[in-house]
C-alpha positions in Angstrom: 0.0 0.0 0.0 2.9 2.4 0.9 4.5 1.7 -2.5 1.3 2.5 -4.4 0.8 5.7 -2.5 4.4 6.8 -3.2 3.9 6.1 -6.9 0.7 8.2 -7.0 2.4 11.1 -5.2 5.4 11.0 -7.6 3.1 10.9 -10.6 1.1 13.8 -9.4 4.3 15.8 -8.7 5.6 15.1 -12.2 2.3 16.1 -13.8 2.3 19.4 -11.8 5.9 20.1 -13.0 4.9 19.4 -16.6 1.9 21.7 -16.4 4.0 24.5 -14.8 6.7 24.1 -17.5 4.1 24.3 -20.3 2.5 27.4 -18.8 5.9 29.1 -18.5 6.7 28.3 -22.2 3.4 29.7 -23.3 3.9 32.9 -21.2 7.4 33.4 -22.7 6.3 33.0 -26.3 3.2 35.3 -25.9 5.2 38.1 -24.3 8.3 37.8 -26.6 8.6 40.8 -29.0 9.0 40.1 -32.7 12.5 39.4 -33.8 14.5 42.0 -35.7 15.0 39.5 -38.6 11.2 39.2 -39.1 10.7 42.9 -39.0 13.6 43.6 -41.5 12.3 41.0 -44.0 8.9 42.7 -44.0 10.3 46.1 -44.7 12.7 44.6 -47.4 9.9 42.9 -49.4 8.7 46.1 -51.1 12.1 47.3 -52.5 12.7 43.8 -53.9 9.4 43.8 -55.8 10.2 47.3 -57.1 13.7 46.1 -58.2 12.2 43.0 -59.8 9.7 45.1 -61.7 12.4 47.5 -62.9 14.3 44.4 -64.2 11.1 43.2 -65.8 10.6 46.5 -67.6 14.2 46.5 -68.9 13.7 42.9 -70.0 10.5 43.7 -71.8 12.2 46.5 -73.7 15.1 44.3 -74.6 12.9 41.5 -75.9 10.7 43.9 -77.8 13.8 45.4 -79.5 15.2 42.1 -80.7 13.1 40.4 -83.3 14.6 36.9 -82.7 14.1 37.2 -78.9 10.6 38.5 -79.5 9.7 35.6 -81.8 11.2 33.1 -79.3 9.2 34.6 -76.4 6.0 34.4 -78.4 6.7 30.8 -79.2 7.5 30.1 -75.6 4.3 31.6 -74.4 2.2 29.9 -77.0 3.7 26.5 -76.3 3.7 27.2 -72.5 7.4 26.4 -72.4 8.6 27.9 -69.1 12.2 26.7 -69.7 12.5 28.7 -72.9 10.9 31.7 -71.3 13.3 31.5 -68.3 16.3 31.3 -70.7 15.1 34.4 -72.5 14.6 36.2 -69.2 18.1 35.3 -68.1 19.5 36.5 -71.5 17.6 39.8 -71.2 18.4 41.1 -67.7 17.1 38.7 -65.0 19.6 36.9 -62.8 19.3 33.2 -61.8 18.8 34.3 -58.2 15.8 36.4 -59.2 14.2 33.6 -61.1 15.0 31.0 -58.4 11.8 29.9 -56.7 9.7 32.3 -58.8 6.7 30.9 -60.7 6.5 31.9 -64.3 3.0 32.5 -65.6 2.6 32.5 -69.4 -0.6 34.1 -70.8 -1.5 34.3 -74.5 -4.1 37.0 -75.3 -3.6 36.8 -79.0 -6.2 34.0 -79.4 -3.4 31.6 -80.3 -3.4 32.7 -83.9 -0.5 32.8 -86.2 -0.2 36.6 -86.3 3.1 38.1 -87.1 5.4 38.7 -84.1 6.0 42.3 -85.1 2.4 43.2 -84.1 2.5 41.4 -80.8 3.3 43.3 -77.6 5.0 41.6 -74.7 4.4 42.6 -71.2 6.4 41.3 -68.2 5.3 42.0 -64.6 6.7 40.8 -61.3 4.8 40.3 -58.1 5.7 39.2 -54.6 4.7 36.7 -52.0 5.1 34.2 -53.5 7.3 35.6 -56.2 5.8 35.3 -59.7 6.7 36.7 -63.1 3.9 37.0 -65.6 4.6 37.2 -69.3 1.6 38.3 -71.4 1.5 38.5 -75.2 -1.2 40.5 -76.9 -1.9 42.4 -80.1 
């Protein structure tokens, strides 16, 4: 009987210590201020998007100026070939780091017709969170 009583008391004491420890952990995490790293990443997101959009604008102008790059981009968008589009973006101003992890969205607003590439306008936009680069071709 003594042995059973001792085990019950020890079990209750351990449970009380566990509850106390859990309550202390909860109190520390709820009072803890946000870290500097989290605050700095939130303030840095906007300039990165602006920088990406500036590169996208330069890349758009560069692709529009080169007839071979323009035809290749139109072909990439029409065939939904993201690898070809990525290669053209790398060639025309984007860095591998900027494209890493970014989704590339290809949109054909020409109706899929076989219109001449000279009349087609290419628009490249960049958005954040998650990072995405949208390439739109239209007349």
